[in-house]
TORKOL-4160 file (C-alpha; in steps of 0.2 Angstrom, whole numbers, padded with zeros to 4 digits, m for minus):
334
<pt num="1" X="m0002" Y="0001" Z="m0001"/>
<pt num="2" X="0005" Y="0018" Z="m0003"/>
<pt num="3" X="0014" Y="0026" Z="0012"/>
<pt num="4" X="0000" Y="0035" Z="0023"/>
<pt num="5" X="0009" Y="0052" Z="0020"/>
<pt num="6" X="0008" Y="0049" Z="0003"/>
<pt num="7" X="m0007" Y="0057" Z="m0002"/>
<pt num="8" X="m0014" Y="0072" Z="0007"/>
<pt num="9" X="m0033" Y="0076" Z="0007"/>
<pt num="10" X="m0037" Y="0095" Z="0003"/>
<pt num="11" X="m0053" Y="0104" Z="0000"/>
<pt num="12" X="m0066" Y="0101" Z="m0011"/>
<pt num="13" X="m0061" Y="0083" Z="m0014"/>
<pt num="14" X="m0043" Y="0087" Z="m0021"/>
<pt num="15" X="m0028" Y="0076" Z="m0018"/>
<pt num="16" X="m0010" Y="0080" Z="m0016"/>
<pt num="17" X="0002" Y="0066" Z="m0021"/>
<pt num="18" X="0019" Y="0067" Z="m0016"/>
<pt num="19" X="0030" Y="0060" Z="m0030"/>
<pt num="20" X="0048" Y="0054" Z="m0026"/>
<pt num="21" X="0063" Y="0062" Z="m0033"/>
<pt num="22" X="0081" Y="0054" Z="m0033"/>
<pt num="23" X="0088" Y="0069" Z="m0026"/>
<pt num="24" X="0088" Y="0083" Z="m0014"/>
<pt num="25" X="0071" Y="0089" Z="m0015"/>
<pt num="26" X="0064" Y="0073" Z="m0010"/>
<pt num="27" X="0047" Y="0073" Z="m0020"/>
<pt num="28" X="0036" Y="0083" Z="m0031"/>
<pt num="29" X="0021" Y="0087" Z="m0028"/>
<pt num="30" X="0008" Y="0081" Z="m0039"/>
<pt num="31" X="m0014" Y="0085" Z="m0039"/>
<pt num="32" X="m0027" Y="0076" Z="m0043"/>
<pt num="33" X="m0043" Y="0087" Z="m0046"/>
<pt num="34" X="m0060" Y="0080" Z="m0047"/>
<pt num="35" X="m0069" Y="0083" Z="m0064"/>
<pt num="36" X="m0085" Y="0075" Z="m0059"/>
<pt num="37" X="m0083" Y="0057" Z="m0064"/>
<pt num="38" X="m0065" Y="0060" Z="m0071"/>
<pt num="39" X="m0050" Y="0068" Z="m0065"/>
<pt num="40" X="m0035" Y="0080" Z="m0068"/>
<pt num="41" X="m0018" Y="0078" Z="m0066"/>
<pt num="42" X="m0006" Y="0092" Z="m0061"/>
<pt num="43" X="0012" Y="0089" Z="m0062"/>
<pt num="44" X="0014" Y="0069" Z="m0061"/>
<pt num="45" X="0031" Y="0068" Z="m0058"/>
<pt num="46" X="0048" Y="0061" Z="m0064"/>
<pt num="47" X="0048" Y="0044" Z="m0072"/>
<pt num="48" X="0056" Y="0030" Z="m0061"/>
<pt num="49" X="0052" Y="0014" Z="m0057"/>
<pt num="50" X="0047" Y="0021" Z="m0038"/>
<pt num="51" X="0037" Y="0035" Z="m0045"/>
<pt num="52" X="0027" Y="0022" Z="m0056"/>
<pt num="53" X="0025" Y="0011" Z="m0041"/>
<pt num="54" X="0018" Y="0026" Z="m0030"/>
<pt num="55" X="0007" Y="0032" Z="m0046"/>
<pt num="56" X="0000" Y="0013" Z="m0046"/>
<pt num="57" X="m0003" Y="0012" Z="m0028"/>
<pt num="58" X="m0011" Y="0031" Z="m0027"/>
<pt num="59" X="m0024" Y="0028" Z="m0040"/>
<pt num="60" X="m0029" Y="0010" Z="m0031"/>
<pt num="61" X="m0030" Y="0020" Z="m0015"/>
<pt num="62" X="m0041" Y="0033" Z="m0021"/>
<pt num="63" X="m0052" Y="0022" Z="m0032"/>
<pt num="64" X="m0046" Y="0030" Z="m0048"/>
<pt num="65" X="m0045" Y="0021" Z="m0063"/>
<pt num="66" X="m0032" Y="0025" Z="m0077"/>
<pt num="67" X="m0047" Y="0027" Z="m0089"/>
<pt num="68" X="m0053" Y="0041" Z="m0079"/>
<pt num="69" X="m0039" Y="0052" Z="m0081"/>
<pt num="70" X="m0046" Y="0065" Z="m0092"/>
<pt num="71" X="m0031" Y="0079" Z="m0093"/>
<pt num="72" X="m0013" Y="0081" Z="m0088"/>
<pt num="73" X="m0009" Y="0098" Z="m0085"/>
<pt num="74" X="0010" Y="0105" Z="m0084"/>
<pt num="75" X="0014" Y="0122" Z="m0074"/>
<pt num="76" X="0031" Y="0119" Z="m0083"/>
<pt num="77" X="0044" Y="0108" Z="m0092"/>
<pt num="78" X="0057" Y="0104" Z="m0080"/>
<pt num="79" X="0059" Y="0086" Z="m0078"/>
<pt num="80" X="0052" Y="0083" Z="m0061"/>
<pt num="81" X="0037" Y="0088" Z="m0066"/>
<pt num="82" X="0036" Y="0084" Z="m0084"/>
<pt num="83" X="0043" Y="0066" Z="m0085"/>
<pt num="84" X="0029" Y="0054" Z="m0083"/>
<pt num="85" X="0017" Y="0065" Z="m0093"/>
<pt num="86" X="0019" Y="0054" Z="m0109"/>
<pt num="87" X="0019" Y="0036" Z="m0098"/>
<pt num="88" X="0003" Y="0044" Z="m0091"/>
<pt num="89" X="m0004" Y="0048" Z="m0107"/>
<pt num="90" X="m0001" Y="0030" Z="m0113"/>
<pt num="91" X="m0009" Y="0023" Z="m0099"/>
<pt num="92" X="m0025" Y="0033" Z="m0098"/>
<pt num="93" X="m0025" Y="0043" Z="m0118"/>
<pt num="94" X="m0029" Y="0059" Z="m0110"/>
<pt num="95" X="m0021" Y="0074" Z="m0117"/>
<pt num="96" X="m0007" Y="0083" Z="m0108"/>
<pt num="97" X="m0009" Y="0102" Z="m0107"/>
<pt num="98" X="0006" Y="0115" Z="m0107"/>
<pt num="99" X="0014" Y="0130" Z="m0115"/>
<pt num="100" X="0022" Y="0131" Z="m0130"/>
<pt num="101" X="0038" Y="0138" Z="m0126"/>
<pt num="102" X="0038" Y="0125" Z="m0112"/>
<pt num="103" X="0036" Y="0112" Z="m0125"/>
<pt num="104" X="0049" Y="0120" Z="m0136"/>
<pt num="105" X="0062" Y="0119" Z="m0120"/>
<pt num="106" X="0058" Y="0100" Z="m0117"/>
<pt num="107" X="0060" Y="0095" Z="m0136"/>
<pt num="108" X="0076" Y="0106" Z="m0135"/>
<pt num="109" X="0084" Y="0097" Z="m0120"/>
<pt num="110" X="0077" Y="0079" Z="m0122"/>
<pt num="111" X="0073" Y="0077" Z="m0141"/>
<pt num="112" X="0088" Y="0069" Z="m0146"/>
<pt num="113" X="0099" Y="0083" Z="m0152"/>
<pt num="114" X="0115" Y="0087" Z="m0142"/>
<pt num="115" X="0114" Y="0107" Z="m0145"/>
<pt num="116" X="0109" Y="0112" Z="m0127"/>
<pt num="117" X="0122" Y="0102" Z="m0121"/>
<pt num="118" X="0136" Y="0107" Z="m0130"/>
<pt num="119" X="0130" Y="0126" Z="m0128"/>
<pt num="120" X="0129" Y="0123" Z="m0107"/>
<pt num="121" X="0146" Y="0117" Z="m0109"/>
<pt num="122" X="0152" Y="0130" Z="m0119"/>
<pt num="123" X="0143" Y="0143" Z="m0106"/>
<pt num="124" X="0152" Y="0135" Z="m0091"/>
<pt num="125" X="0169" Y="0133" Z="m0097"/>
<pt num="126" X="0171" Y="0151" Z="m0101"/>
<pt num="127" X="0167" Y="0154" Z="m0084"/>
<pt num="128" X="0180" Y="0143" Z="m0075"/>
<pt num="129" X="0174" Y="0127" Z="m0072"/>
<pt num="130" X="0186" Y="0114" Z="m0075"/>
<pt num="131" X="0183" Y="0102" Z="m0087"/>
<pt num="132" X="0181" Y="0087" Z="m0079"/>
<pt num="133" X="0166" Y="0092" Z="m0069"/>
<pt num="134" X="0157" Y="0098" Z="m0083"/>
<pt num="135" X="0161" Y="0080" Z="m0091"/>
<pt num="136" X="0151" Y="0074" Z="m0076"/>
<pt num="137" X="0137" Y="0089" Z="m0077"/>
<pt num="138" X="0135" Y="0081" Z="m0095"/>
<pt num="139" X="0133" Y="0064" Z="m0089"/>
<pt num="140" X="0120" Y="0068" Z="m0078"/>
<pt num="141" X="0111" Y="0079" Z="m0089"/>
<pt num="142" X="0109" Y="0064" Z="m0102"/>
<pt num="143" X="0104" Y="0052" Z="m0089"/>
<pt num="144" X="0087" Y="0062" Z="m0088"/>
<pt num="145" X="0081" Y="0056" Z="m0105"/>
<pt num="146" X="0075" Y="0040" Z="m0100"/>
<pt num="147" X="0067" Y="0049" Z="m0084"/>
<pt num="148" X="0056" Y="0061" Z="m0096"/>
<pt num="149" X="0052" Y="0045" Z="m0110"/>
<pt num="150" X="0041" Y="0043" Z="m0118"/>
<pt num="151" X="0039" Y="0061" Z="m0123"/>
<pt num="152" X="0019" Y="0066" Z="m0123"/>
<pt num="153" X="0009" Y="0072" Z="m0137"/>
<pt num="154" X="0006" Y="0089" Z="m0131"/>
<pt num="155" X="m0010" Y="0102" Z="m0133"/>
<pt num="156" X="m0006" Y="0120" Z="m0128"/>
<pt num="157" X="m0011" Y="0133" Z="m0117"/>
<pt num="158" X="m0005" Y="0150" Z="m0113"/>
<pt num="159" X="m0003" Y="0162" Z="m0102"/>
<pt num="160" X="m0018" Y="0177" Z="m0102"/>
<pt num="161" X="m0031" Y="0163" Z="m0105"/>
<pt num="162" X="m0042" Y="0153" Z="m0094"/>
<pt num="163" X="m0043" Y="0135" Z="m0089"/>
<pt num="164" X="m0058" Y="0126" Z="m0081"/>
<pt num="165" X="m0053" Y="0116" Z="m0068"/>
<pt num="166" X="m0062" Y="0108" Z="m0054"/>
<pt num="167" X="m0079" Y="0115" Z="m0062"/>
<pt num="168" X="m0070" Y="0133" Z="m0059"/>
<pt num="169" X="m0062" Y="0147" Z="m0069"/>
<pt num="170" X="m0044" Y="0150" Z="m0065"/>
<pt num="171" X="m0034" Y="0162" Z="m0075"/>
<pt num="172" X="m0017" Y="0155" Z="m0084"/>
<pt num="173" X="m0003" Y="0167" Z="m0076"/>
<pt num="174" X="0014" Y="0171" Z="m0086"/>
<pt num="175" X="0027" Y="0166" Z="m0072"/>
<pt num="176" X="0045" Y="0167" Z="m0080"/>
<pt num="177" X="0062" Y="0167" Z="m0072"/>
<pt num="178" X="0062" Y="0150" Z="m0065"/>
<pt num="179" X="0057" Y="0142" Z="m0083"/>
<pt num="180" X="0052" Y="0151" Z="m0096"/>
<pt num="181" X="0033" Y="0145" Z="m0102"/>
<pt num="182" X="0029" Y="0141" Z="m0084"/>
<pt num="183" X="0012" Y="0146" Z="m0078"/>
<pt num="184" X="0003" Y="0149" Z="m0062"/>
<pt num="185" X="m0015" Y="0147" Z="m0059"/>
<pt num="186" X="m0026" Y="0159" Z="m0050"/>
<pt num="187" X="m0046" Y="0153" Z="m0044"/>
<pt num="188" X="m0051" Y="0173" Z="m0040"/>
<pt num="189" X="m0068" Y="0162" Z="m0031"/>
<pt num="190" X="m0058" Y="0151" Z="m0018"/>
<pt num="191" X="m0043" Y="0163" Z="m0020"/>
<pt num="192" X="m0031" Y="0147" Z="m0024"/>
<pt num="193" X="m0013" Y="0148" Z="m0032"/>
<pt num="194" X="m0007" Y="0133" Z="m0040"/>
<pt num="195" X="0012" Y="0140" Z="m0042"/>
<pt num="196" X="0021" Y="0127" Z="m0048"/>
<pt num="197" X="0039" Y="0132" Z="m0044"/>
<pt num="198" X="0039" Y="0148" Z="m0045"/>
<pt num="199" X="0035" Y="0153" Z="m0027"/>
<pt num="200" X="0039" Y="0139" Z="m0014"/>
<pt num="201" X="0039" Y="0138" Z="0005"/>
<pt num="202" X="0055" Y="0136" Z="0015"/>
<pt num="203" X="0066" Y="0133" Z="m0001"/>
<pt num="204" X="0072" Y="0147" Z="m0015"/>
<pt num="205" X="0066" Y="0143" Z="m0032"/>
<pt num="206" X="0082" Y="0141" Z="m0042"/>
<pt num="207" X="0083" Y="0155" Z="m0055"/>
<pt num="208" X="0096" Y="0150" Z="m0070"/>
<pt num="209" X="0105" Y="0156" Z="m0085"/>
<pt num="210" X="0100" Y="0145" Z="m0098"/>
<pt num="211" X="0111" Y="0145" Z="m0114"/>
<pt num="212" X="0098" Y="0153" Z="m0130"/>
<pt num="213" X="0087" Y="0160" Z="m0118"/>
<pt num="214" X="0084" Y="0179" Z="m0109"/>
<pt num="215" X="0101" Y="0186" Z="m0102"/>
<pt num="216" X="0093" Y="0192" Z="m0087"/>
<pt num="217" X="0081" Y="0179" Z="m0079"/>
<pt num="218" X="0081" Y="0185" Z="m0061"/>
<pt num="219" X="0077" Y="0201" Z="m0067"/>
<pt num="220" X="0062" Y="0192" Z="m0076"/>
<pt num="221" X="0058" Y="0182" Z="m0060"/>
<pt num="222" X="0059" Y="0196" Z="m0049"/>
<pt num="223" X="0047" Y="0207" Z="m0060"/>
<pt num="224" X="0037" Y="0189" Z="m0060"/>
<pt num="225" X="0035" Y="0190" Z="m0041"/>
<pt num="226" X="0031" Y="0209" Z="m0041"/>
<pt num="227" X="0015" Y="0203" Z="m0052"/>
<pt num="228" X="0010" Y="0187" Z="m0042"/>
<pt num="229" X="0012" Y="0199" Z="m0025"/>
<pt num="230" X="m0005" Y="0209" Z="m0032"/>
<pt num="231" X="m0017" Y="0193" Z="m0030"/>
<pt num="232" X="m0025" Y="0189" Z="m0014"/>
<pt num="233" X="m0023" Y="0171" Z="m0011"/>
<pt num="234" X="m0030" Y="0160" Z="0002"/>
<pt num="235" X="m0020" Y="0144" Z="0000"/>
<pt num="236" X="m0005" Y="0140" Z="m0013"/>
<pt num="237" X="m0002" Y="0124" Z="m0018"/>
<pt num="238" X="0018" Y="0123" Z="m0022"/>
<pt num="239" X="0027" Y="0111" Z="m0035"/>
<pt num="240" X="0038" Y="0105" Z="m0018"/>
<pt num="241" X="0035" Y="0108" Z="0001"/>
<pt num="242" X="0017" Y="0108" Z="0007"/>
<pt num="243" X="0001" Y="0120" Z="0003"/>
<pt num="244" X="0004" Y="0136" Z="0012"/>
<pt num="245" X="m0005" Y="0152" Z="0017"/>
<pt num="246" X="0004" Y="0170" Z="0018"/>
<pt num="247" X="0007" Y="0170" Z="0000"/>
<pt num="248" X="0012" Y="0189" Z="0000"/>
<pt num="249" X="0024" Y="0186" Z="0014"/>
<pt num="250" X="0034" Y="0172" Z="0006"/>
<pt num="251" X="0038" Y="0184" Z="m0010"/>
<pt num="252" X="0043" Y="0196" Z="0002"/>
<pt num="253" X="0056" Y="0183" Z="0009"/>
<pt num="254" X="0061" Y="0178" Z="m0009"/>
<pt num="255" X="0066" Y="0195" Z="m0012"/>
<pt num="256" X="0074" Y="0201" Z="0001"/>
<pt num="257" X="0085" Y="0182" Z="m0002"/>
<pt num="258" X="0088" Y="0188" Z="m0020"/>
<pt num="259" X="0094" Y="0207" Z="m0013"/>
<pt num="260" X="0104" Y="0199" Z="0000"/>
<pt num="261" X="0112" Y="0188" Z="m0011"/>
<pt num="262" X="0116" Y="0201" Z="m0025"/>
<pt num="263" X="0125" Y="0210" Z="m0009"/>
<pt num="264" X="0135" Y="0198" Z="m0005"/>
<pt num="265" X="0142" Y="0195" Z="m0022"/>
<pt num="266" X="0146" Y="0213" Z="m0024"/>
<pt num="267" X="0157" Y="0211" Z="m0007"/>
<pt num="268" X="0165" Y="0196" Z="m0012"/>
<pt num="269" X="0170" Y="0202" Z="m0031"/>
<pt num="270" X="0176" Y="0220" Z="m0022"/>
<pt num="271" X="0188" Y="0211" Z="m0012"/>
<pt num="272" X="0195" Y="0200" Z="m0026"/>
<pt num="273" X="0191" Y="0197" Z="m0043"/>
<pt num="274" X="0183" Y="0179" Z="m0047"/>
<pt num="275" X="0178" Y="0168" Z="m0060"/>
<pt num="276" X="0159" Y="0164" Z="m0060"/>
<pt num="277" X="0164" Y="0146" Z="m0053"/>
<pt num="278" X="0175" Y="0151" Z="m0038"/>
<pt num="279" X="0161" Y="0163" Z="m0035"/>
<pt num="280" X="0149" Y="0146" Z="m0035"/>
<pt num="281" X="0161" Y="0139" Z="m0024"/>
<pt num="282" X="0162" Y="0151" Z="m0011"/>
<pt num="283" X="0144" Y="0154" Z="m0011"/>
<pt num="284" X="0139" Y="0134" Z="m0011"/>
<pt num="285" X="0155" Y="0125" Z="m0005"/>
<pt num="286" X="0167" Y="0114" Z="m0014"/>
<pt num="287" X="0156" Y="0100" Z="m0010"/>
<pt num="288" X="0145" Y="0101" Z="m0024"/>
<pt num="289" X="0159" Y="0095" Z="m0037"/>
<pt num="290" X="0153" Y="0077" Z="m0029"/>
<pt num="291" X="0135" Y="0080" Z="m0035"/>
<pt num="292" X="0134" Y="0085" Z="m0052"/>
<pt num="293" X="0114" Y="0088" Z="m0051"/>
<pt num="294" X="0117" Y="0102" Z="m0038"/>
<pt num="295" X="0131" Y="0109" Z="m0047"/>
<pt num="296" X="0123" Y="0113" Z="m0062"/>
<pt num="297" X="0110" Y="0121" Z="m0052"/>
<pt num="298" X="0122" Y="0131" Z="m0041"/>
<pt num="299" X="0133" Y="0136" Z="m0057"/>
<pt num="300" X="0119" Y="0143" Z="m0068"/>
<pt num="301" X="0111" Y="0153" Z="m0052"/>
<pt num="302" X="0127" Y="0160" Z="m0049"/>
<pt num="303" X="0127" Y="0165" Z="m0067"/>
<pt num="304" X="0110" Y="0173" Z="m0065"/>
<pt num="305" X="0114" Y="0185" Z="m0051"/>
<pt num="306" X="0131" Y="0189" Z="m0060"/>
<pt num="307" X="0122" Y="0193" Z="m0075"/>
<pt num="308" X="0109" Y="0203" Z="m0066"/>
<pt num="309" X="0122" Y="0213" Z="m0057"/>
<pt num="310" X="0133" Y="0217" Z="m0073"/>
<pt num="311" X="0117" Y="0223" Z="m0082"/>
<pt num="312" X="0115" Y="0235" Z="m0069"/>
<pt num="313" X="0131" Y="0240" Z="m0070"/>
<pt num="314" X="0136" Y="0234" Z="m0053"/>
<pt num="315" X="0150" Y="0222" Z="m0059"/>
<pt num="316" X="0160" Y="0222" Z="m0074"/>
<pt num="317" X="0168" Y="0207" Z="m0083"/>
<pt num="318" X="0184" Y="0202" Z="m0091"/>
<pt num="319" X="0190" Y="0189" Z="m0102"/>
<pt num="320" X="0208" Y="0182" Z="m0096"/>
<pt num="321" X="0214" Y="0166" Z="m0106"/>
<pt num="322" X="0198" Y="0164" Z="m0112"/>
<pt num="323" X="0187" Y="0163" Z="m0096"/>
<pt num="324" X="0179" Y="0178" Z="m0087"/>
<pt num="325" X="0184" Y="0186" Z="m0073"/>
<pt num="326" X="0172" Y="0196" Z="m0063"/>
<pt num="327" X="0175" Y="0213" Z="m0053"/>
<pt num="328" X="0166" Y="0226" Z="m0043"/>
<pt num="329" X="0167" Y="0241" Z="m0031"/>
<pt num="330" X="0161" Y="0239" Z="m0014"/>
<pt num="331" X="0143" Y="0241" Z="m0013"/>
<pt num="332" X="0147" Y="0257" Z="m0002"/>
<pt num="333" X="0159" Y="0264" Z="m0014"/>
<pt num="334" X="0157" Y="0280" Z="m0023"/>
């Protein structure tokens, strides 16, 4: 049987399923939404033997057959949310709904081309990452292909529109920065927000530079938080950790975190010029050398903050032997 903590009952017959992940986040939240005699699944999780088994047991425990799954809705394209979409589509015949941009990103990463891996390698190496660590990251990235296969057929939904979910109309809100093409869903009647990974309790969403996408994802993420802050939210349903109240308070905490991180980076660079990789290890610790999955996120997030500072004229960079060095005056200087 499914572990007692795997399924959580929510208001209006909704259920939260904690789908296990083989890395530090531990699980991703998937939501089962009743639609009369059928159900919608939101963000089914990463494809592993354990997660497939959890879904079989969870549906059995809830008295739901695969044929009763009417739709699969994806808040965004990251593999821990997207990975099982194709598998569940094969079992149920249900359409998979996501934005066109999210789908384009998924095909770029998992569609069989090496272009993305090559672009990421060039980016990281030019910012000081040792070649042997980049090789480990490339192998880790490649390992995700089986965890998102088979690829689903997709029906597009887009920000600015509406989606009827659980017999209520939800506004689809663009949520860039963490994942371009991502959506938050807001029900103004119940004041619920399905926020994917855009606003998380207790942990900060990763904001990464992705080669070939916007140059300042942190600016877009902070602008998105300012927009989401305008919504009156009674219950937030996140992609990780537990559903929570205090949505605006959590947004303020995330905004403060990034401002502190930006100031800390400027102070470190004012003491001595550093490559992005050196700064990454300063901030996150050299222990990440043994964890290529987390190292990739830490490096890409370090670059997101550096690019944001450079775009604002608060740090400068120069190339030395093909590797960028970053420098800064003290935040209090001048």
